[in-house]
N, C-alpha and C positions, 0 to 999 in steps of 0.2 A: 211424333210429328204428324200433323193432319195430312190427309191424302192428297191435297192439292198444293202443298207447300214444298218447295225445294229447301234444302238446308241452307241457312244463311251463311254459315261459316263451316269450313272443313279444316280445322287447324291441327287435328291429331296426327297428320302425316307430314308435318314440317321437318321432322327429323333433326331437331336441334339437339345439342349435346345435353346429356343428363348424367347424374351421378350413377355409377355402376351399382348393381345389387350387391350387398355385402356378401363376400365369399361365394358368389355365384348362386346363392339360394334364391329361389323364386318367392315372391311375396304372396300374401294370402289370396290375392285376387285370382290366381290361377286355380286355387282349390274350389272356386265357385263355378267352374265350368261344368255344365251337365253334358257329358260326352254322348249321352243317349238321346239328346234333343233331336227331333226329326230334321231340323234345318242343318244339322251337321253331318247327316248320314252320307252325303255325297263326297265328303272330303277324302282325298286320296291319302293313304297311309294313316287313316284315322286310328287304327289299333295301336300302331307304334307311337303316335303322338300322344294319345290318351294315357298309355302306360307310362311313357317317359315323363310327361308333365305331372301326372298324379304323384309319381314317385318324387320328383324334384320339388314339389310344392309342399311336401311334408315338413314338419318342424325339424330343425337341424339335428336334434338329438336322435331322430328316427331316420336320418338320411344315410345310414350306412347299410350296405348290402349284406344279407346273410343268406344261408342256404334256404331258409324257409320263406324269405321275402326278397326275391331277386327278379330282375328283369330277364327276359329271354336273351339269347345270344345276339340278337340283332338290335337290342336296345342300347342306349347311350352308355358308354364305358363309365365305370365307377370313378375312374380318375378324372373325368370331366365334371363331376358333380360340384366340387368345391372350387371351381374356377369361374371367372367372369364370362360373359357372352354365352350363357347357357342356351338361350333360345336359338342363336345362330348355329350352335353345334348340333342341337337336336334337329333343326331343319336341314342342315347340311347332310347329316346321317340319313334322314328320311329321303332326301333327293338321291343320294347314292344308292340306297336300297331300291328306290323306284327304277332307276336306270338299270340296275342289275336284274331286277325282276323282268323288265321289259326287254332286256338284252339290247339296249339302245345306249348311245352316248348321252352324256348330260345335255340338257337343253341349252339353247343359245339365244342371244339377243337377235332382233331383226335389225340389221345395220342400216343406218341412215346416213345419207351423203357419202363421204369418203371413209367413214368409220367401218372397221372390220367387224364381222360377227364374233361375239365373245361368249365363252362358256359361262353360264350362270352359276353363281355360288353365293351362299350366305356368309357374310363377314360381320365383324364388329362395327358398331356405329362409329367407333373412333377411326375407322378407315376412311370415312367421308371427309375430304379436305375442307377446311374452313372456307366458306363462301361459295363452294361448288354446289350447283343444283343437284338434288337427290337423283332425279331422272337422268340427267346428263351423265352422272357418275356411273349409273347402271349401264347406260347405253354405250359408254366408251370402255368400260372395264369388265362388265358382266357381274360385278360385285353388288350384292343387295345389302346395304347397311341395315343392321338388325339390332334392336334394343331388347332388353329383357322386360318386355311388357306384353299385355294381351293383344294390343293393336298389331304389333309386329309378328306375334305368333300366328294370328289369323291372316295377316298379309302373306306370310310364308306359306300357310296352308293353301291359299288360293293360287300362289305361284306353282305349287305342286299339282294342283287340280286342273288349272286352266293355263298352262305355261305358254301356249301359242297366243292366247288372247292377251295375257299380261305383257308379253313381248310386243304385241301389236300396239297396245296402248302406250307403252314406253317409246316405241318408234314414233308415234305421232307427237308425243311430248318433245322428242328430239327435233322433229321438223319445225315445230312451233318455236322452240327455243332458238333455233338457228335463224328464224325469220325475225323474231321480236325481242330476243334476249330475255333476261330475267327481270321481272318487275312485279309490283303488287297486283297489277291487273293481268290476269292470265289470258284473257280473250275467250271467245266462245268455244273454240275447239278444246282447249285445255280445261275449261270449266266443265264441259260435257264429259271429258275423260275422267276428271276428278270425281264428279257426282256418281258416275257409274262404278268407278274403281272403289270408291269408299262405300257406296250405298246401293249398288246395283243388284238386280235379281233377273233371272232368265225364266220366263214362262215358256215351257215346251209343250206344244199341243198338236194333236191330230185334228181336233175340231176347230176349224177357223172361227166359228161363232164365239168360242170362249175367248180367243185372243182379241177379237173385235170388241166384245163386250167389256173386256178389261180396259182397253184403250178409251172406250166411251164412258167410263166410270159407271157402268151398269153392273153393280155388284151382285144383283140377283141372278143375272144371266151368265155371269162369269164364275162366281164362287158358290152360290147357294143352290140354284135349281139343277145344275149339272154335277152336283157333289159326287154322285155315283161314278162319274167318269174320271175322277181325280185319283191319282196314284197315292197309295199310303206308303211313306218311306219305310215304315217298320214292317210292312207286309206287301212288298211289291206285287203288282197285278199285271200279268201279260196283256190283259184286255183294257188296261187304262188308256186314257186319251189326253191327260194333262198332268203336268207336274211343274213345280217351281224349284229351282236350284239357286241358292244365294251366291252372288259373286262378291258383293261388297264386304271388305274386311272390317270396316268400321261398324257396319250393321251387325256382323257376327259378334263383335265386341259388345255392342249395346244389348244384344240378345242374351248375354250372360245373365242379365237381369231383365227378363221380358216385360214389356209394357204395351198395352193395347194400342196406343197411338203410333208406335214405331212404323215407319213407312219406307218401303223400298222404292227404287226408281228402276223400272224394268223395261226389257225388250221382249218381243215375242218371236220365237223360233218355231216355224211350222215343220212338222216331221211326219213321216209315214207312220201308221200305227205300229209297224214292226219295230220302231224305236223302243217301245215298251217291252218287247220280248228280249232285248239285249241285257247282258249282265250290267251291273252298275259301272264297272270299269270300262266296258265297251261304250256305255252311254256317255261317260265323261269324255272319252277320247273323241267320239263323234261330235259331241257338243262343243268341245274346245275348238275344233275345226270350224264349225258353223258360226260360233259366236265371234271368232277372230275375223271371219269373212264379213259378218254383219257389221262389226265395228269398223273394219277397213272401208266399207262402202259409206257408212254413216259419217265418219270423221273426214272423209275426203270431200264432202260437200261444203261449199263456202257458207251456206246458211245454217249449218248445224248449230244447235243450241240445246241446253239441258232440258228444256220443255218438251223435247221430242222423246224423252224417257217417260214411260207411263207410270204414274204413282200406283203403288200396291200396298195397302195395309198388311204387313207381312203375317201377323197373327190371324188374319182372315183366310189364309191359304188352308183349304181343307186338310185335316189331319195334322196340321202344325200345332194346334192348340186345342185342348179338350173342350174348352168353352164354346168353340165355334160350331160344335155339333148342334147347338141350339140356334135356330134361325134368328132368334131375338138378338143374338150377338151382333148381327149386321145392321140393326136398327139404330145404332149409335151414330147420329148424323155428324158429330164432331170428327169422328174417325172416317166413316164411310160417307164422304161428302158427294154432292151431286156433280162437282167437278167443273173445272174451268172450260172444258171443251163445250159443254152444254151451254154455258154462259156465252161463249164465243159465237155460237150459232144463232143467238137471238138478235 
């Protein structure tokens, strides 16, 4: 997707009914995930998810546990392997592990109107009543309908990593549904939520010039010249001043097969340099708070629209893709366009 285009359609999250995976075995698409990819490094419970999914996506004849080929004691139970709704069960276990590790209760929804706060949990797609909006069902029950596909695996991984932000987005969906009901036209608020939820990324930076340059489509000043300031996900640097963390689950799904034109739609979060001295888990907890606050402010504005999200060719993020070490990578004008904002100023 070129850098100044918003996605025309975002149909992958409609959560329509689909045929269950035979005997709960995951299809071959899950075996294509590169769990070492730098854009996945921030995912909470990454080790558990990668171990479980790699095991469950093997051919059925290899899907039995043995002493020499077993998951650790915290991985999905063997009895769950040959049952439907495998991804829901993997994510549910991951969420419970996370709460136990943090010694905190399970996460909750942010209640809208007269609805009570609900404990979040992953459930079968079949739990979603016919005709009920996906977001409304989550807001009123806490249940996240989950299918056995890549899209919902990555959606769940973002719920684990950014639970406050995801709950905030669902809260604004609930407010808009109460105002406008359900129709083919979602309106600007829900369109903005959907673009960020599916395709969003978060630029975290101590250097305000990097954030401004990204918003201005100045790829040289944001991605190329300050390359030495960018954090490397595989070798975190306490002196770094910029990093990108992907929020959009559809974008993570597309990155299973990376393509240079893939474009995120991003927000910029300014932090103190000390942010980069934190552990990854501490960074994510801090960032979840900040992104939730940012989206609360953004979505409460009457004039909010998807164009307020800054396009970011995701494979141009320093250290995300080996080819971008060559500055010539950024000379592709189809991907790294001059941008609508420069045109708007003329």
